[in-house]
Structure formats: structure tokens, C-alpha cells
C-alpha positions in Angstrom: 61.2 28.4 -37.3 61.4 31.8 -35.8 57.9 32.6 -37.1 56.5 29.6 -35.4 58.1 30.4 -32.0 56.8 34.0 -32.3 53.3 32.6 -33.0 53.6 30.2 -30.0 54.8 33.1 -27.8 51.9 35.4 -28.9 49.4 32.5 -28.6 50.7 31.8 -25.1 50.2 35.5 -24.1 46.8 35.7 -25.6 45.7 32.4 -23.8 47.2 33.6 -20.5 45.4 37.0 -20.7 42.1 35.4 -21.6 42.4 33.0 -18.7 43.1 35.8 -16.3 40.2 37.9 -17.6 37.9 35.0 -17.2 38.9 34.2 -13.7 36.4 35.0 -11.0 37.0 38.5 -9.7 36.2 39.1 -6.0 34.5 42.4 -5.5 35.9 44.2 -2.5 33.3 45.4 -0.1 33.3 49.2 0.4 35.4 50.2 3.4 33.0 51.2 6.1 33.6 52.6 9.5 31.6 52.5 12.7 32.2 55.5 14.9 30.8 58.2 17.2 32.8 61.3 18.0 32.0 64.4 20.1 33.5 67.0 22.4 32.3 66.8 26.0 32.6 69.5 28.7 31.4 68.6 32.2 30.3 71.5 34.4 33.4 71.8 36.5 35.7 72.3 33.6 36.5 68.7 32.6 37.0 68.5 28.8 37.5 65.4 26.7 37.0 64.1 23.2 34.7 61.1 23.0 35.9 58.7 20.3 33.5 55.7 20.1 35.2 53.0 18.1 32.7 50.2 18.9 28.9 50.1 18.4 27.1 47.9 21.0 23.6 47.5 22.2 22.2 48.2 18.7 18.4 48.2 18.2 16.8 49.4 14.9 13.5 49.1 13.1 11.4 51.3 10.9 10.3 53.4 13.8 13.2 53.3 16.3 16.9 53.5 16.6 19.1 52.9 19.6 22.9 52.7 19.3 25.5 52.5 22.1 29.0 53.6 21.3 32.0 52.6 23.4 35.3 54.6 23.6 37.4 51.5 24.2 40.5 53.5 25.0 39.0 55.7 27.6 36.1 53.6 28.9 33.4 56.2 28.1 29.9 55.1 26.8 27.4 57.1 24.8 23.9 56.0 23.8 21.7 57.7 21.2 18.0 56.9 20.8 15.2 58.0 18.6 11.6 56.6 18.5 9.4 57.9 15.7 5.9 56.3 15.5 5.5 57.4 11.9 8.8 56.1 10.8 12.5 57.1 10.9 13.4 59.8 8.4 16.5 61.8 7.5 15.7 64.8 9.7 16.4 66.5 13.1 14.9 65.0 16.2 14.6 67.3 19.3 15.6 66.0 22.7 12.9 68.2 24.4 9.7 66.6 25.7 7.6 69.6 24.6 8.4 68.7 21.0 7.6 65.0 21.7 4.1 66.0 22.8 3.5 67.7 19.4 4.6 64.8 17.2 4.9 61.7 19.4 8.7 61.5 18.6 11.1 60.9 21.5 14.8 61.1 21.4 17.6 61.1 24.0 21.3 61.0 24.7 23.0 59.3 27.6 26.6 59.7 28.5 28.5 57.4 31.0 32.0 58.7 31.4 34.7 56.6 32.9 34.1 56.5 36.7 37.4 58.1 37.5 36.5 61.1 35.4 32.9 61.5 36.5 31.3 59.0 38.8 27.8 59.7 37.5 25.9 59.4 34.2 24.4 62.3 32.2 21.0 61.8 30.6 18.8 64.2 28.6 15.7 62.2 29.5 16.0 62.7 33.3 15.7 66.0 35.0 17.3 67.2 38.2 14.1 66.3 40.2 14.5 62.6 39.0 11.4 63.0 36.9 11.3 61.4 33.5 11.5 64.0 30.8 13.6 66.4 31.0 16.0 69.2 31.6 18.2 68.2 28.7 18.4 70.0 25.4 19.8 69.3 22.0 19.1 67.2 19.0 19.9 64.1 17.0 20.0 64.6 13.2 19.8 61.5 11.0 21.6 62.6 7.8 21.6 59.2 6.0 19.5 56.0 6.2 20.9 53.7 3.5 20.8 49.9 3.5 21.9 48.8 6.9 23.7 52.0 7.7 22.7 55.1 9.6 24.7 58.3 9.9 24.2 61.6 11.6 25.1 64.3 14.0 24.1 65.2 17.6 24.5 67.7 20.4 23.1 67.8 23.9 23.2 69.4 27.3 22.6 66.6 29.7 22.2 66.8 33.5 23.2 64.3 36.1 21.5 63.3 39.3 24.4 65.0 41.2 23.5 68.3 39.6 26.4 68.6 37.1 25.9 69.1 33.4 27.6 67.7 30.4 27.7 69.7 27.2 28.1 67.4 24.2 29.0 69.3 21.0 30.1 68.5 17.4 28.8 65.0 17.7 28.9 62.7 14.6 28.1 59.0 14.3 27.9 56.2 11.7 26.9 52.6 12.4 25.7 49.4 10.8 22.4 48.3 12.2 20.3 45.1 12.1 17.6 46.6 10.0 17.5 47.6 6.3 16.1 51.1 5.7 
């Protein structure tokens, strides 16, 4: 009798384990994060860290990328854009118009700080004479284009119409876009 109950016990364990192993396993999606971070210094000594935790205004295709990031805690907004007629690549894109003339690629960074901090926006594509293109300097580097994700770094010196300047350093970003690379 003891042998039968042991056999039943072992059979029950084996059946339970086989049922568990045959159950449909849900694969977890990899944890992903959307962000943009940078250190910003505005001409008169205002320093702050930009921590974009939401991506908005996303536009992507094989030849262009535009992503807006919102720092929802502080109210700052940062926009990164690259337009490459021959296709986006993992490389560095200059924010200077003289480089755009050479290869047809345009790139720019726009920063709109919270109005209480700085009541004006800073833009690498507008110069101090209100002409398009540009007194701003810097670059956007795309380090990864995989699936629907884009990742990279950026830095810029961007003027405002008021004559102030924002220095944006140590910029990093990652976002999911509506295009598969």
C-alpha cells in the first residue's frame, strides 16, 4: 500500500510539473526608457539640469527625425531635429549651416525653458539678426537606430532673440519613434 501511495505521489508531481512546463509562458518585454538629459547654462549664470521624462511631437522616417522632450517636473521643453536626404545613419550631425551646405543635412536644437526661469527660447537655427541659420553651434550624434528606437548624444550653444545664450552640454537621449529603422 505504501508503494502505491508513493507512486501516486510521484505521478502527481510529474503530472503537475509537466502541466506547468506546458503552460503558455508570457515573455516580458524588455524594459525600455524614454528620456533626454542635459546640463544647461544660460548666459547670466542660470544653471539647471534638464530631465526630459516624456517624448512628445515625435516625427521619424528614413530621412528625418524630430523629437520633443518635456521635463514635466520643471516645465522645460527641448526639441532635437535631424534631416538627412540620403538617410539617417549612426553618426554625428553638425548644427552649423556651413556643414549643411556641403552634404544637405540639417540639424538643430531648440530649448524652451520654463517662463519663470527664462522668458525666451533658445534655438540653434536662428541667429541674433533673426535670420534663419545660424549662430548656434554643436552637434547631435545618433549612436543607435534599432527597431523603433533611437538613441544618442547632443550638445549645443543656442542664442535667443533677446541676445542671451544657452550652453547645453552632456546631452543624452533615447526614444521610441513611429518608424522602424
